[in-house]
C-alpha positions as CSV (number, residue, x, y, z in Angstrom):
1,M,0.0,0.0,0.0
2,A,1.5,3.3,-1.1
3,L,1.3,6.3,1.2
4,D,-0.2,9.5,0.0
5,D,-0.1,13.0,1.5
6,T,-3.3,12.5,3.5
7,E,-2.3,9.3,5.4
8,E,-0.6,9.5,8.7
9,T,2.0,7.1,9.9
10,T,3.2,6.4,13.4
11,L,6.1,4.5,14.7
12,A,3.8,1.6,15.5
13,D,2.7,1.5,11.8
14,T,6.2,1.2,10.5
15,S,8.1,-1.1,13.0
16,E,7.9,-4.2,15.0
17,P,7.3,-4.1,18.8
18,T,10.9,-5.3,19.4
19,D,12.2,-2.5,17.3
20,E,10.4,0.0,19.4
21,L,11.8,-1.6,22.6
22,V,15.3,-1.5,21.2
23,G,14.8,2.1,20.1
24,A,13.6,3.0,23.6
25,I,16.6,1.4,25.2
26,V,19.0,3.1,22.9
27,D,17.2,6.4,23.5
28,G,17.6,5.8,27.3
29,I,21.3,5.3,26.8
30,I,21.5,8.5,24.8
31,G,19.7,10.3,27.5
32,A,22.1,8.9,30.2
33,A,25.1,9.9,28.0
34,G,23.7,13.4,27.6
35,G,23.1,13.7,31.3
36,F,26.6,12.5,32.0
37,V,28.1,15.1,29.7
38,G,25.9,17.8,31.1
39,T,26.7,16.9,34.7
40,A,30.4,16.8,33.9
41,L,30.2,20.3,32.5
42,M,28.2,21.5,35.4
43,T,30.6,20.0,37.9
44,V,33.5,22.0,36.4
45,V,31.6,25.2,36.9
46,L,30.6,24.2,40.5
47,L,34.2,23.4,41.3
48,V,35.1,26.9,40.1
49,A,32.3,28.3,42.3
50,Q,33.8,26.3,45.2
51,G,37.2,27.8,44.5
52,V,35.9,31.3,44.8
53,G,33.9,30.6,47.9
54,A,30.5,30.7,46.3
55,F,29.5,27.0,46.6
56,D,30.2,24.3,49.1
57,T,30.4,20.8,47.7
58,A,29.6,19.5,51.2
59,S,26.0,20.4,50.4
60,F,25.9,17.2,48.3
61,A,26.0,15.3,51.6
62,D,22.5,16.6,52.3
63,I,21.3,14.5,49.4
64,A,22.7,11.4,51.1
65,R,21.2,12.5,54.4
66,L,17.7,12.8,52.8
67,I,17.6,9.0,52.6
68,N,19.4,8.5,56.0
69,L,22.6,7.2,54.6
70,Q,24.6,8.8,57.5
71,A,23.3,5.8,59.5
72,V,25.2,3.3,57.4
73,L,28.1,5.3,55.9
74,D,31.2,6.9,57.2
75,P,30.6,10.7,57.4
76,G,33.6,11.2,55.1
77,L,31.7,9.3,52.3
78,L,28.5,11.3,52.4
79,V,29.7,14.0,50.0
80,A,30.8,11.5,47.5
81,V,27.7,9.3,47.8
82,G,25.5,12.5,47.6
83,Y,27.3,13.5,44.4
84,L,26.8,10.1,42.9
85,I,23.0,10.4,43.7
86,F,23.1,13.8,42.1
87,L,24.9,12.4,39.0
88,A,22.3,9.6,38.8
89,G,19.5,12.1,38.7
90,G,21.3,14.1,36.1
91,M,21.6,11.0,34.0
92,T,18.1,9.7,34.4
93,A,15.2,11.9,35.5
94,W,16.3,15.2,34.0
95,P,17.2,13.8,30.5
96,L,13.8,12.1,30.4
97,L,12.0,15.3,31.3
98,Y,14.1,17.2,28.7
99,A,13.2,14.7,26.0
100,S,9.6,15.1,26.9
101,V,9.4,18.9,26.9
102,E,12.3,20.2,24.7
103,R,10.2,20.9,21.7
104,Y,8.1,23.4,23.8
105,L,11.2,25.3,25.1
106,P,12.5,28.5,23.5
107,G,15.5,28.2,21.3
108,K,16.2,27.2,17.7
109,T,18.5,24.2,18.5
110,M,18.3,21.4,21.0
111,A,21.4,22.9,22.7
112,R,19.8,26.3,23.1
113,R,16.6,24.7,24.3
114,G,18.8,22.8,26.8
115,V,20.0,26.2,28.1
116,S,16.3,27.1,28.7
117,F,15.8,23.8,30.4
118,G,18.9,24.4,32.6
119,T,17.4,27.7,33.7
120,V,14.2,26.0,34.8
121,L,16.2,23.4,36.8
122,W,18.4,26.1,38.3
123,T,15.4,27.7,40.1
124,G,15.1,24.6,42.3
125,F,18.8,24.1,42.7
126,V,19.6,27.6,43.8
127,L,17.2,27.3,46.7
128,A,17.9,23.7,47.6
129,F,21.7,24.1,47.7
130,Y,21.9,27.5,49.3
131,T,24.1,27.4,52.4
132,G,23.8,30.9,53.8
133,Q,26.0,32.9,51.4
134,T,25.8,36.7,51.7
135,G,27.1,39.7,49.9
136,D,29.4,39.0,47.0
137,A,29.4,35.3,47.7
138,L,25.6,35.2,47.2
139,Y,25.9,37.0,43.9
140,L,28.6,34.6,42.8
141,Y,26.6,31.6,44.0
142,A,23.5,32.7,42.1
143,G,25.5,33.6,38.9
144,L,27.8,30.6,38.8
145,T,25.2,28.0,39.6
146,L,23.1,29.5,36.8
147,V,26.0,29.2,34.4
148,A,26.5,25.6,35.7
149,H,22.9,24.8,34.8
150,W,23.3,26.4,31.4
151,A,26.3,24.2,30.8
152,Y,24.3,21.2,31.9
153,G,21.5,22.0,29.5
154,F,23.8,22.9,26.7
155,G,25.7,19.6,27.0
156,L,22.5,17.6,27.3
157,G,21.1,19.3,24.2
158,L,24.4,18.8,22.2
159,V,24.4,15.1,22.9
160,F,20.7,14.8,21.9
161,T,21.5,16.7,18.7
162,Y,24.5,14.5,17.9
163,F,22.4,11.3,18.2
164,S,19.2,12.7,16.6
165,T,20.7,12.2,13.2
166,R,21.0,8.5,13.7
167,P,18.2,6.6,12.0
168,D,17.8,4.0,14.8
169,T,16.9,6.4,17.6
170,L,13.6,7.9,18.5
171,V,15.0,11.3,19.7
């Protein structure tokens, strides 16, 4: 049957269920890769912020404390484990949300829409990771964490763009 301009096709019309499953798994891996790249870029900016006294990486320990890991872990490990939980979120939940909403965000490219997405994420981060900075440290904290989130979104969008040209992905 030939398709004309009035017929609509969907992925379900053109592929087998196993192809859809494989495509979804591949897309999940792409999302995780994008989240990893974005989180790596973000970490660099957060380390710069720590170097100028605007951010304290010890606040990652609060993530581990949220699930009571201080009861089973050495206190010296809480920052590292909290960061790993932060990384896991950056590689799973946020890329999935980005993939769901990116077409509705402002920006001409996926990377620019990623910057918009990073701005939205920053609004929660800036409040959740605030540790009492005042004066110039507060301005630096707000500015550098915003730049960190822009870097995250930009990296996430770049990876999505890179893999979107591959014919076997759903992105």
